Each structure stands twice: as C-alpha cells, then as structure tokens.
SETI-943692 format. One record per residue (C-alpha): x, y, z; residue in one letter; residue number from 1. Coordinates in pm, 1 decimal. Example, Ala and Ser with C-alpha at 12.3 -4.5 7.8 and 13.67 -1.06 7.14 Angstrom:
! SETI-943692
<rec><east>1230.0</east><north>-450.0</north><up>780.0</up><r>a</r><k>1</k></rec>
<rec><east>1367.0</east><north>-106.0</north><up>714.0</up><r>s</r><k>2</k></rec>
//
This chain:
! SETI-943692
<rec><east>-1143.1</east><north>3236.1</north><up>-1958.8</up><r>m</r><k>1</k></rec>
<rec><east>-1393.8</east><north>3013.5</north><up>-1722.2</up><r>g</r><k>2</k></rec>
<rec><east>-1258.5</east><north>2913.1</north><up>-1384.3</up><r>t</r><k>3</k></rec>
<rec><east>-1366.6</east><north>2593.0</north><up>-1188.7</up><r>k</r><k>4</k></rec>
<rec><east>-1363.6</east><north>2588.8</north><up>-830.6</up><r>d</r><k>5</k></rec>
<rec><east>-1167.3</east><north>2295.3</north><up>-723.5</up><r>t</r><k>6</k></rec>
<rec><east>-1193.1</east><north>2121.0</north><up>-394.8</up><r>i</r><k>7</k></rec>
<rec><east>-888.3</east><north>1975.8</north><up>-238.2</up><r>e</r><k>8</k></rec>
<rec><east>-898.7</east><north>1675.5</north><up>-35.1</up><r>t</r><k>9</k></rec>
<rec><east>-705.3</east><north>1690.2</north><up>283.6</up><r>v</r><k>10</k></rec>
<rec><east>-549.6</east><north>1370.5</north><up>389.4</up><r>p</r><k>11</k></rec>
<rec><east>-671.4</east><north>1274.9</north><up>772.1</up><r>l</r><k>12</k></rec>
<rec><east>-385.1</east><north>1252.8</north><up>1031.4</up><r>p</r><k>13</k></rec>
<rec><east>-273.7</east><north>921.1</north><up>1054.9</up><r>l</r><k>14</k></rec>
<rec><east>-408.4</east><north>865.1</north><up>1393.6</up><r>a</r><k>15</k></rec>
<rec><east>-742.1</east><north>949.5</north><up>1292.9</up><r>a</r><k>16</k></rec>
<rec><east>-720.5</east><north>730.3</north><up>1000.0</up><r>r</r><k>17</k></rec>
<rec><east>-634.6</east><north>440.3</north><up>1263.3</up><r>r</r><k>18</k></rec>
<rec><east>-940.1</east><north>511.9</north><up>1487.4</up><r>r</r><k>19</k></rec>
<rec><east>-1204.6</east><north>274.3</north><up>1385.4</up><r>r</r><k>20</k></rec>
<rec><east>-1461.8</east><north>377.4</north><up>1661.8</up><r>n</r><k>21</k></rec>
<rec><east>-1580.7</east><north>37.1</north><up>1707.0</up><r>l</r><k>22</k></rec>
<rec><east>-1784.3</east><north>-37.8</north><up>2012.5</up><r>p</r><k>23</k></rec>
<rec><east>-1660.4</east><north>-221.3</north><up>2293.1</up><r>a</r><k>24</k></rec>
<rec><east>-1899.3</east><north>-523.4</north><up>2201.6</up><r>s</r><k>25</k></rec>
<rec><east>-1727.9</east><north>-560.2</north><up>1876.3</up><r>a</r><k>26</k></rec>
<rec><east>-1465.7</east><north>-764.0</north><up>2090.2</up><r>a</r><k>27</k></rec>
<rec><east>-1775.0</east><north>-1046.4</north><up>2123.2</up><r>l</r><k>28</k></rec>
<rec><east>-1772.4</east><north>-1032.8</north><up>1728.0</up><r>d</r><k>29</k></rec>
<rec><east>-1393.0</east><north>-1112.0</north><up>1732.8</up><r>w</r><k>30</k></rec>
<rec><east>-1474.0</east><north>-1382.4</north><up>1967.8</up><r>l</r><k>31</k></rec>
<rec><east>-1763.4</east><north>-1563.3</north><up>1764.9</up><r>a</r><k>32</k></rec>
<rec><east>-1549.1</east><north>-1526.2</north><up>1443.6</up><r>k</r><k>33</k></rec>
<rec><east>-1258.8</east><north>-1710.9</north><up>1648.2</up><r>g</r><k>34</k></rec>
<rec><east>-1528.3</east><north>-1980.5</north><up>1753.5</up><r>w</r><k>35</k></rec>
<rec><east>-1600.8</east><north>-2039.1</north><up>1380.4</up><r>s</r><k>36</k></rec>
<rec><east>-1274.1</east><north>-2060.4</north><up>1270.7</up><r>d</r><k>37</k></rec>
<rec><east>-1183.6</east><north>-2315.7</north><up>1570.1</up><r>l</r><k>38</k></rec>
<rec><east>-1451.1</east><north>-2557.9</north><up>1431.2</up><r>w</r><k>39</k></rec>
<rec><east>-1365.8</east><north>-2493.8</north><up>1073.7</up><r>h</r><k>40</k></rec>
<rec><east>-1145.0</east><north>-2814.2</north><up>1011.5</up><r>t</r><k>41</k></rec>
<rec><east>-1106.0</east><north>-2833.6</north><up>1402.2</up><r>p</r><k>42</k></rec>
<rec><east>-833.5</east><north>-3107.7</north><up>1429.9</up><r>l</r><k>43</k></rec>
<rec><east>-520.0</east><north>-2871.8</north><up>1346.4</up><r>p</r><k>44</k></rec>
<rec><east>-630.1</east><north>-2598.5</north><up>1601.4</up><r>s</r><k>45</k></rec>
<rec><east>-718.8</east><north>-2864.7</north><up>1885.7</up><r>l</r><k>46</k></rec>
<rec><east>-389.7</east><north>-3028.3</north><up>1791.7</up><r>a</r><k>47</k></rec>
<rec><east>-216.0</east><north>-2691.0</north><up>1838.4</up><r>y</r><k>48</k></rec>
<rec><east>-416.0</east><north>-2610.2</north><up>2144.7</up><r>g</r><k>49</k></rec>
<rec><east>-287.4</east><north>-2957.2</north><up>2282.0</up><r>l</r><k>50</k></rec>
<rec><east>49.5</east><north>-2905.8</north><up>2213.0</up><r>a</r><k>51</k></rec>
<rec><east>41.0</east><north>-2569.3</north><up>2381.2</up><r>i</r><k>52</k></rec>
<rec><east>-113.7</east><north>-2755.1</north><up>2704.3</up><r>f</r><k>53</k></rec>
<rec><east>150.9</east><north>-3033.1</north><up>2705.2</up><r>a</r><k>54</k></rec>
<rec><east>433.9</east><north>-2771.3</north><up>2655.4</up><r>i</r><k>55</k></rec>
<rec><east>311.0</east><north>-2569.7</north><up>2937.3</up><r>s</r><k>56</k></rec>
<rec><east>253.8</east><north>-2886.1</north><up>3178.0</up><r>i</r><k>57</k></rec>
<rec><east>625.1</east><north>-2991.9</north><up>3108.1</up><r>v</r><k>58</k></rec>
<rec><east>724.0</east><north>-2647.4</north><up>3205.3</up><r>i</r><k>59</k></rec>
<rec><east>539.5</east><north>-2633.8</north><up>3520.3</up><r>v</r><k>60</k></rec>
<rec><east>679.1</east><north>-3000.4</north><up>3613.5</up><r>w</r><k>61</k></rec>
<rec><east>1046.6</east><north>-2891.7</north><up>3558.8</up><r>q</r><k>62</k></rec>
<rec><east>1016.5</east><north>-2568.4</north><up>3761.9</up><r>l</r><k>63</k></rec>
<rec><east>864.7</east><north>-2801.9</north><up>4062.1</up><r>f</r><k>64</k></rec>
<rec><east>1171.0</east><north>-3047.5</north><up>3966.7</up><r>q</r><k>65</k></rec>
<rec><east>1439.4</east><north>-2774.1</north><up>3986.9</up><r>l</r><k>66</k></rec>
<rec><east>1275.2</east><north>-2623.2</north><up>4283.0</up><r>a</r><k>67</k></rec>
<rec><east>1205.5</east><north>-2311.1</north><up>4107.3</up><r>l</r><k>68</k></rec>
<rec><east>826.9</east><north>-2312.3</north><up>4209.3</up><r>d</r><k>69</k></rec>
<rec><east>857.0</east><north>-1962.1</north><up>4346.6</up><r>y</r><k>70</k></rec>
<rec><east>860.6</east><north>-1823.1</north><up>4008.2</up><r>i</r><k>71</k></rec>
<rec><east>538.6</east><north>-2039.5</north><up>3886.3</up><r>l</r><k>72</k></rec>
<rec><east>292.7</east><north>-1731.3</north><up>3920.1</up><r>f</r><k>73</k></rec>
<rec><east>520.1</east><north>-1487.1</north><up>3717.4</up><r>p</r><k>74</k></rec>
<rec><east>617.0</east><north>-1751.9</north><up>3474.1</up><r>a</r><k>75</k></rec>
<rec><east>206.8</east><north>-1810.2</north><up>3422.3</up><r>l</r><k>76</k></rec>
<rec><east>159.9</east><north>-1447.6</north><up>3370.0</up><r>a</r><k>77</k></rec>
<rec><east>468.9</east><north>-1422.4</north><up>3154.2</up><r>g</r><k>78</k></rec>
<rec><east>276.9</east><north>-1677.2</north><up>2934.8</up><r>f</r><k>79</k></rec>
<rec><east>40.6</east><north>-1375.3</north><up>2826.7</up><r>m</r><k>80</k></rec>
<rec><east>347.1</east><north>-1192.0</north><up>2728.7</up><r>v</r><k>81</k></rec>
<rec><east>483.2</east><north>-1416.9</north><up>2459.4</up><r>v</r><k>82</k></rec>
<rec><east>127.2</east><north>-1590.6</north><up>2363.1</up><r>g</r><k>83</k></rec>
<rec><east>84.5</east><north>-1352.6</north><up>2045.4</up><r>p</r><k>84</k></rec>
<rec><east>393.2</east><north>-1515.8</north><up>1929.1</up><r>l</r><k>85</k></rec>
<rec><east>329.5</east><north>-1858.6</north><up>1970.7</up><r>i</r><k>86</k></rec>
<rec><east>-45.4</east><north>-1803.5</north><up>1846.1</up><r>a</r><k>87</k></rec>
<rec><east>125.2</east><north>-1738.1</north><up>1469.5</up><r>i</r><k>88</k></rec>
<rec><east>-10.5</east><north>-2069.8</north><up>1340.7</up><r>g</r><k>89</k></rec>
<rec><east>-349.8</east><north>-2001.2</north><up>1445.7</up><r>l</r><k>90</k></rec>
<rec><east>-331.0</east><north>-1670.7</north><up>1273.0</up><r>y</r><k>91</k></rec>
<rec><east>-203.2</east><north>-1859.8</north><up>942.5</up><r>q</r><k>92</k></rec>
<rec><east>-494.1</east><north>-2105.1</north><up>985.6</up><r>k</r><k>93</k></rec>
<rec><east>-770.6</east><north>-1788.8</north><up>1000.5</up><r>s</r><k>94</k></rec>
<rec><east>-586.8</east><north>-1640.9</north><up>700.6</up><r>r</r><k>95</k></rec>
<rec><east>-596.2</east><north>-1939.8</north><up>513.0</up><r>d</r><k>96</k></rec>
<rec><east>-968.5</east><north>-1990.7</north><up>589.4</up><r>i</r><k>97</k></rec>
<rec><east>-1011.8</east><north>-1630.7</north><up>491.2</up><r>e</r><k>98</k></rec>
<rec><east>-867.3</east><north>-1641.5</north><up>155.7</up><r>e</r><k>99</k></rec>
<rec><east>-1001.6</east><north>-1983.1</north><up>76.2</up><r>g</r><k>100</k></rec>
<rec><east>-666.1</east><north>-2194.6</north><up>89.1</up><r>r</r><k>101</k></rec>
<rec><east>-682.3</east><north>-2535.8</north><up>245.2</up><r>p</r><k>102</k></rec>
<rec><east>-611.6</east><north>-2569.2</north><up>616.6</up><r>v</r><k>103</k></rec>
<rec><east>-350.9</east><north>-2809.0</north><up>724.8</up><r>s</r><k>104</k></rec>
<rec><east>-136.1</east><north>-2854.7</north><up>1068.6</up><r>l</r><k>105</k></rec>
<rec><east>181.8</east><north>-2821.4</north><up>844.4</up><r>v</r><k>106</k></rec>
<rec><east>112.2</east><north>-2488.4</north><up>736.3</up><r>r</r><k>107</k></rec>
<rec><east>15.5</east><north>-2355.5</north><up>1092.5</up><r>m</r><k>108</k></rec>
<rec><east>354.9</east><north>-2483.6</north><up>1215.0</up><r>i</r><k>109</k></rec>
<rec><east>577.0</east><north>-2400.0</north><up>908.9</up><r>f</r><k>110</k></rec>
<rec><east>447.7</east><north>-2041.4</north><up>882.7</up><r>v</r><k>111</k></rec>
<rec><east>625.4</east><north>-1824.0</north><up>618.8</up><r>k</r><k>112</k></rec>
<rec><east>581.9</east><north>-1478.6</north><up>755.6</up><r>a</r><k>113</k></rec>
<rec><east>566.4</east><north>-1181.4</north><up>493.4</up><r>a</r><k>114</k></rec>
<rec><east>840.3</east><north>-1013.2</north><up>688.3</up><r>s</r><k>115</k></rec>
<rec><east>1072.1</east><north>-1301.3</north><up>700.5</up><r>g</r><k>116</k></rec>
<rec><east>1286.8</east><north>-1288.7</north><up>1008.6</up><r>a</r><k>117</k></rec>
<rec><east>1145.2</east><north>-984.3</north><up>1161.4</up><r>q</r><k>118</k></rec>
<rec><east>854.9</east><north>-1200.6</north><up>1322.1</up><r>v</r><k>119</k></rec>
<rec><east>1129.1</east><north>-1381.3</north><up>1534.3</up><r>w</r><k>120</k></rec>
<rec><east>1306.1</east><north>-1067.7</north><up>1592.4</up><r>y</r><k>121</k></rec>
<rec><east>995.4</east><north>-951.5</north><up>1755.6</up><r>t</r><k>122</k></rec>
<rec><east>957.9</east><north>-1295.9</north><up>1923.3</up><r>g</r><k>123</k></rec>
<rec><east>1303.4</east><north>-1227.2</north><up>2086.2</up><r>a</r><k>124</k></rec>
<rec><east>1203.8</east><north>-881.3</north><up>2237.3</up><r>i</r><k>125</k></rec>
<rec><east>881.8</east><north>-1045.8</north><up>2385.0</up><r>l</r><k>126</k></rec>
<rec><east>1081.4</east><north>-1347.8</north><up>2547.7</up><r>c</r><k>127</k></rec>
<rec><east>1305.2</east><north>-1080.8</north><up>2673.1</up><r>l</r><k>128</k></rec>
<rec><east>1037.2</east><north>-874.3</north><up>2810.6</up><r>l</r><k>129</k></rec>
<rec><east>913.8</east><north>-1205.6</north><up>3006.5</up><r>m</r><k>130</k></rec>
<rec><east>1235.8</east><north>-1285.7</north><up>3155.3</up><r>l</r><k>131</k></rec>
<rec><east>1234.9</east><north>-906.7</north><up>3278.5</up><r>v</r><k>132</k></rec>
<rec><east>894.9</east><north>-934.0</north><up>3413.3</up><r>w</r><k>133</k></rec>
<rec><east>1014.6</east><north>-1251.7</north><up>3619.5</up><r>m</r><k>134</k></rec>
<rec><east>1312.8</east><north>-1100.1</north><up>3753.7</up><r>r</r><k>135</k></rec>
<rec><east>1118.5</east><north>-800.7</north><up>3857.7</up><r>a</r><k>136</k></rec>
<rec><east>852.9</east><north>-1045.0</north><up>4041.9</up><r>a</r><k>137</k></rec>
<rec><east>1171.2</east><north>-1209.7</north><up>4217.2</up><r>v</r><k>138</k></rec>
<rec><east>1285.3</east><north>-857.0</north><up>4316.2</up><r>i</r><k>139</k></rec>
<rec><east>964.8</east><north>-731.6</north><up>4457.7</up><r>i</r><k>140</k></rec>
<rec><east>912.8</east><north>-1070.7</north><up>4665.0</up><r>y</r><k>141</k></rec>
<rec><east>1281.4</east><north>-973.6</north><up>4817.1</up><r>a</r><k>142</k></rec>
<rec><east>1183.7</east><north>-645.3</north><up>4892.2</up><r>l</r><k>143</k></rec>
<rec><east>885.0</east><north>-732.1</north><up>5093.4</up><r>f</r><k>144</k></rec>
<rec><east>1007.5</east><north>-1078.3</north><up>5251.1</up><r>f</r><k>145</k></rec>
<rec><east>1403.2</east><north>-1039.8</north><up>5230.4</up><r>g</r><k>146</k></rec>
<rec><east>1538.9</east><north>-1394.4</north><up>5231.0</up><r>l</r><k>147</k></rec>
<rec><east>1277.0</east><north>-1579.4</north><up>5389.1</up><r>r</r><k>148</k></rec>
<rec><east>1229.8</east><north>-1890.2</north><up>5169.4</up><r>p</r><k>149</k></rec>
<rec><east>929.9</east><north>-1929.0</north><up>4961.7</up><r>f</r><k>150</k></rec>
<rec><east>656.0</east><north>-2131.9</north><up>5154.7</up><r>p</r><k>151</k></rec>
<rec><east>548.8</east><north>-2350.5</north><up>4882.5</up><r>g</r><k>152</k></rec>
<rec><east>210.9</east><north>-2344.5</north><up>4683.2</up><r>l</r><k>153</k></rec>
<rec><east>50.2</east><north>-2496.6</north><up>5028.2</up><r>d</r><k>154</k></rec>
<rec><east>153.7</east><north>-2166.3</north><up>5204.9</up><r>g</r><k>155</k></rec>
<rec><east>198.1</east><north>-1901.6</north><up>4986.4</up><r>v</r><k>156</k></rec>
<rec><east>-195.0</east><north>-1803.5</north><up>5018.7</up><r>v</r><k>157</k></rec>
<rec><east>-144.5</east><north>-1780.5</north><up>5390.3</up><r>s</r><k>158</k></rec>
<rec><east>146.8</east><north>-1577.1</north><up>5358.8</up><r>m</r><k>159</k></rec>
<rec><east>5.0</east><north>-1323.6</north><up>5129.7</up><r>l</r><k>160</k></rec>
<rec><east>-336.7</east><north>-1287.5</north><up>5287.5</up><r>l</r><k>161</k></rec>
<rec><east>-280.7</east><north>-1283.1</north><up>5649.5</up><r>t</r><k>162</k></rec>
<rec><east>55.6</east><north>-1067.1</north><up>5661.1</up><r>t</r><k>163</k></rec>
<rec><east>88.2</east><north>-670.6</north><up>5603.2</up><r>p</r><k>164</k></rec>
<rec><east>433.4</east><north>-773.8</north><up>5390.6</up><r>e</r><k>165</k></rec>
<rec><east>187.6</east><north>-1012.7</north><up>5191.0</up><r>g</r><k>166</k></rec>
<rec><east>-74.2</east><north>-723.7</north><up>5113.9</up><r>w</r><k>167</k></rec>
<rec><east>201.5</east><north>-489.2</north><up>5032.0</up><r>g</r><k>168</k></rec>
<rec><east>333.1</east><north>-740.1</north><up>4754.5</up><r>m</r><k>169</k></rec>
<rec><east>-1.5</east><north>-793.8</north><up>4624.3</up><r>l</r><k>170</k></rec>
<rec><east>-55.2</east><north>-445.4</north><up>4558.0</up><r>v</r><k>171</k></rec>
<rec><east>282.6</east><north>-362.3</north><up>4424.7</up><r>v</r><k>172</k></rec>
<rec><east>302.5</east><north>-673.9</north><up>4210.9</up><r>g</r><k>173</k></rec>
<rec><east>-44.7</east><north>-632.6</north><up>4078.2</up><r>t</r><k>174</k></rec>
<rec><east>41.6</east><north>-294.1</north><up>3963.3</up><r>a</r><k>175</k></rec>
<rec><east>366.8</east><north>-388.8</north><up>3822.4</up><r>a</r><k>176</k></rec>
<rec><east>227.3</east><north>-675.7</north><up>3655.0</up><r>g</r><k>177</k></rec>
<rec><east>-30.3</east><north>-499.1</north><up>3505.0</up><r>g</r><k>178</k></rec>
<rec><east>224.8</east><north>-221.6</north><up>3354.9</up><r>l</r><k>179</k></rec>
<rec><east>413.1</east><north>-520.8</north><up>3201.3</up><r>f</r><k>180</k></rec>
<rec><east>116.3</east><north>-663.5</north><up>3080.5</up><r>a</r><k>181</k></rec>
<rec><east>-55.3</east><north>-347.1</north><up>2922.6</up><r>a</r><k>182</k></rec>
<rec><east>270.7</east><north>-288.2</north><up>2768.4</up><r>f</r><k>183</k></rec>
<rec><east>338.8</east><north>-629.6</north><up>2597.6</up><r>s</r><k>184</k></rec>
<rec><east>-32.1</east><north>-654.9</north><up>2500.6</up><r>f</r><k>185</k></rec>
<rec><east>22.9</east><north>-307.8</north><up>2319.0</up><r>a</r><k>186</k></rec>
<rec><east>303.2</east><north>-395.8</north><up>2138.0</up><r>i</r><k>187</k></rec>
<rec><east>221.5</east><north>-737.7</north><up>2028.0</up><r>s</r><k>188</k></rec>
<rec><east>-149.2</east><north>-784.7</north><up>1990.9</up><r>t</r><k>189</k></rec>
<rec><east>-147.0</east><north>-648.2</north><up>1622.4</up><r>f</r><k>190</k></rec>
<rec><east>228.9</east><north>-663.5</north><up>1562.8</up><r>a</r><k>191</k></rec>
<rec><east>258.3</east><north>-1036.2</north><up>1527.6</up><r>i</r><k>192</k></rec>
<rec><east>-50.3</east><north>-1058.2</north><up>1270.1</up><r>p</r><k>193</k></rec>
<rec><east>83.3</east><north>-784.6</north><up>1093.3</up><r>m</r><k>194</k></rec>
<rec><east>438.7</east><north>-934.7</north><up>1031.6</up><r>l</r><k>195</k></rec>
<rec><east>267.1</east><north>-1231.0</north><up>914.9</up><r>l</r><k>196</k></rec>
<rec><east>37.1</east><north>-1041.2</north><up>660.0</up><r>d</r><k>197</k></rec>
<rec><east>260.5</east><north>-747.4</north><up>555.5</up><r>e</r><k>198</k></rec>
<rec><east>634.5</east><north>-699.9</north><up>461.7</up><r>k</r><k>199</k></rec>
<rec><east>753.3</east><north>-450.9</north><up>726.1</up><r>t</r><k>200</k></rec>
<rec><east>995.0</east><north>-435.1</north><up>1016.3</up><r>d</r><k>201</k></rec>
<rec><east>960.4</east><north>-518.0</north><up>1360.5</up><r>a</r><k>202</k></rec>
<rec><east>966.4</east><north>-198.8</north><up>1537.8</up><r>f</r><k>203</k></rec>
<rec><east>734.9</east><north>-46.1</north><up>1275.3</up><r>t</r><k>204</k></rec>
<rec><east>491.1</east><north>-343.9</north><up>1355.4</up><r>a</r><k>205</k></rec>
<rec><east>530.9</east><north>-268.8</north><up>1722.5</up><r>m</r><k>206</k></rec>
<rec><east>459.3</east><north>105.9</north><up>1710.4</up><r>g</r><k>207</k></rec>
<rec><east>179.5</east><north>61.6</north><up>1490.8</up><r>t</r><k>208</k></rec>
<rec><east>30.0</east><north>-203.4</north><up>1741.5</up><r>s</r><k>209</k></rec>
<rec><east>67.6</east><north>38.4</north><up>2001.5</up><r>i</r><k>210</k></rec>
<rec><east>-113.1</east><north>338.4</north><up>1801.3</up><r>s</r><k>211</k></rec>
<rec><east>-383.1</east><north>112.6</north><up>1694.9</up><r>l</r><k>212</k></rec>
<rec><east>-448.1</east><north>-28.6</north><up>2063.7</up><r>v</r><k>213</k></rec>
<rec><east>-435.2</east><north>348.9</north><up>2188.9</up><r>w</r><k>214</k></rec>
<rec><east>-659.0</east><north>498.5</north><up>1916.7</up><r>n</r><k>215</k></rec>
<rec><east>-932.0</east><north>203.2</north><up>1995.4</up><r>n</r><k>216</k></rec>
<rec><east>-905.4</east><north>190.4</north><up>2340.9</up><r>l</r><k>217</k></rec>
<rec><east>-1288.1</east><north>101.7</north><up>2444.0</up><r>p</r><k>218</k></rec>
<rec><east>-1289.4</east><north>-222.7</north><up>2233.8</up><r>v</r><k>219</k></rec>
<rec><east>-922.9</east><north>-299.8</north><up>2283.9</up><r>m</r><k>220</k></rec>
<rec><east>-988.0</east><north>-283.2</north><up>2696.2</up><r>l</r><k>221</k></rec>
<rec><east>-1281.7</east><north>-511.3</north><up>2633.2</up><r>a</r><k>222</k></rec>
<rec><east>-1092.1</east><north>-743.5</north><up>2424.5</up><r>w</r><k>223</k></rec>
<rec><east>-819.7</east><north>-753.2</north><up>2695.7</up><r>g</r><k>224</k></rec>
<rec><east>-1058.7</east><north>-831.4</north><up>2976.0</up><r>a</r><k>225</k></rec>
<rec><east>-1197.3</east><north>-1124.6</north><up>2769.7</up><r>i</r><k>226</k></rec>
<rec><east>-842.6</east><north>-1261.3</north><up>2699.2</up><r>v</r><k>227</k></rec>
<rec><east>-766.8</east><north>-1238.3</north><up>3082.5</up><r>l</r><k>228</k></rec>
<rec><east>-1071.8</east><north>-1397.7</north><up>3205.3</up><r>v</r><k>229</k></rec>
<rec><east>-1048.0</east><north>-1696.4</north><up>2936.4</up><r>l</r><k>230</k></rec>
<rec><east>-671.4</east><north>-1730.0</north><up>3074.3</up><r>f</r><k>231</k></rec>
<rec><east>-796.2</east><north>-1728.2</north><up>3426.8</up><r>i</r><k>232</k></rec>
<rec><east>-1059.0</east><north>-1998.6</north><up>3354.2</up><r>l</r><k>233</k></rec>
<rec><east>-774.9</east><north>-2206.8</north><up>3181.7</up><r>s</r><k>234</k></rec>
<rec><east>-554.3</east><north>-2181.0</north><up>3512.6</up><r>l</r><k>235</k></rec>
<rec><east>-862.3</east><north>-2295.6</north><up>3708.4</up><r>a</r><k>236</k></rec>
<rec><east>-915.5</east><north>-2630.6</north><up>3508.1</up><r>t</r><k>237</k></rec>
<rec><east>-523.1</east><north>-2682.3</north><up>3548.3</up><r>g</r><k>238</k></rec>
<rec><east>-428.1</east><north>-2554.7</north><up>3224.3</up><r>l</r><k>239</k></rec>
<rec><east>-656.4</east><north>-2823.9</north><up>3039.2</up><r>l</r><k>240</k></rec>
<rec><east>-856.0</east><north>-2528.5</north><up>2911.3</up><r>g</r><k>241</k></rec>
<rec><east>-576.7</east><north>-2424.6</north><up>2698.3</up><r>l</r><k>242</k></rec>
<rec><east>-676.0</east><north>-2679.7</north><up>2445.0</up><r>i</r><k>243</k></rec>
<rec><east>-940.1</east><north>-2483.0</north><up>2334.9</up><r>v</r><k>244</k></rec>
<rec><east>-909.3</east><north>-2112.3</north><up>2486.4</up><r>v</r><k>245</k></rec>
<rec><east>-569.0</east><north>-2099.1</north><up>2319.3</up><r>f</r><k>246</k></rec>
<rec><east>-688.8</east><north>-2164.8</north><up>1965.5</up><r>p</r><k>247</k></rec>
<rec><east>-991.5</east><north>-1970.8</north><up>2028.2</up><r>l</r><k>248</k></rec>
<rec><east>-804.4</east><north>-1674.4</north><up>2120.5</up><r>l</r><k>249</k></rec>
<rec><east>-568.4</east><north>-1711.1</north><up>1836.2</up><r>g</r><k>250</k></rec>
<rec><east>-801.0</east><north>-1688.1</north><up>1575.8</up><r>h</r><k>251</k></rec>
<rec><east>-1008.5</east><north>-1417.0</north><up>1738.4</up><r>a</r><k>252</k></rec>
<rec><east>-663.5</east><north>-1209.6</north><up>1759.5</up><r>t</r><k>253</k></rec>
<rec><east>-661.2</east><north>-1245.6</north><up>1399.6</up><r>w</r><k>254</k></rec>
<rec><east>-1009.4</east><north>-1121.4</north><up>1341.0</up><r>h</r><k>255</k></rec>
<rec><east>-920.6</east><north>-824.7</north><up>1563.1</up><r>s</r><k>256</k></rec>
<rec><east>-669.3</east><north>-727.0</north><up>1337.1</up><r>y</r><k>257</k></rec>
<rec><east>-826.8</east><north>-750.4</north><up>1032.9</up><r>r</r><k>258</k></rec>
<rec><east>-1102.4</east><north>-529.7</north><up>1195.2</up><r>a</r><k>259</k></rec>
<rec><east>-864.2</east><north>-256.4</north><up>1318.8</up><r>i</r><k>260</k></rec>
<rec><east>-543.1</east><north>-245.8</north><up>1132.9</up><r>a</r><k>261</k></rec>
//
C-alpha cells in the first residue's frame, strides 16, 4: 500500500498573527487616508469637530467659573484619554465610506455598535481612568507645593520653571502623566473601533488592543507621536484647531485599526 507524505500546517502563535511588521512611516499613510475621509462629504466631520470644540470651550469656561482652573492642564491631558470614545461617530463615517454606504451626521451621532452596550462600558472605564489621573495630578501638586494656593495661569509658568519644587513636579508629573497616557492609549486605540465593528466584550477588546499595540510598537509609537503633536497644535490655537484635527485623527484611527487588527 502506497503512502503519502503529508505536511501539517502548524498555526502561528497568536502574538505572531498580530504582528504586522509595518514600518513607522505607515502612520503617515493612516493620516493621509484620514484626511481623504475628512474631505469626503466634509460637513458632517467638520460639524462633529465643531461640536467637540464648543463642548471643550464650555468645559474650560466652567472650570474658571468654579475656580477649578488648577485642574485645567490635567483635564486637557485627560481629554486624550477619552478621545477614542468620543470619536466613535468618526469611525462610523469611515466605515460607511469603506462599505459604500451614504454618509450622514445622524448615523455618526446615533451609532449602533456591533458590541452594543459593551462600547459604553469601555467608555465608563476610560472616564474613570481620566478621573483617577486628574486626582493623581492634584496629589502630585500637593506633594510638592503643600497647601499653597494655585497661582493662576499667569503665575504657574514662573512657579514651575523658577523653583526647585516646580522642576520636581514637572519631572514627576510628566512621568506619571506619560504612564497614564501610554496605558489609556494602549487599551483604547483599537478597542473602541473593534467594539464598533465586531461583536465582542469590553475586556477582550481592551486586551486585544494592548496586544496589537505591543506587537506593532514602532508604528504605534510613531502614531502616538503624531496624535500628541496635532493635539498640542490644537491647544496652541486655543482649541480652535480641534475642528479639523479631531475629525482627522478620528478617521485616521479607523484606518490604523483596519491596517493592524
């Protein structure tokens, strides 16, 4: 009786299957695709960005009205934590363009995620993470300056740059903020698009997001740097830049998810 040589296919480990080996320059491709989506039926995207700008201005104004200006900078940093959640309507538009469906602001606002309420559960975790970061920032200030009143925006730069305590707080605060930012970026950058696109649970999506970021570190570091630079530019314009930058990053994030997940 004849015999046949058989070749068994050994499945790759999960980590290997999630490694895309994309160059860091691929992040620029995502940005270019996001720009294309932004200007494909641009009014809904710009209206979305305008709404984010208006809400941000109202929140900043309320912080000053309530004498909570000392948490302004942590709050602005915390915006990047919840950003992936509030960009979900922009992911919806990019998905509609991809699948050839009509684009509308209504579909971007009333998003029906494949995972249902799991996306909002993830959002609650991100909001909690933002609150923890804001509390940590207040504690770091108290560790270095005790009960000294916050000097206001006019005096804070001088206080930070001309005193040993200020330099110490800058170093510790930057390190702590970087850890919070890295963790929130890792758990959310792919989790929210995944929950929109697939039927899965929040913890699976967040765990998968961490794995995808870790296994594609060069391109994700480049992407994180692009997001940070564009956000800083938006701050430099008094948040006005968010009208364009936020939709651009939202659409580009969808393409990062498509390229890696």
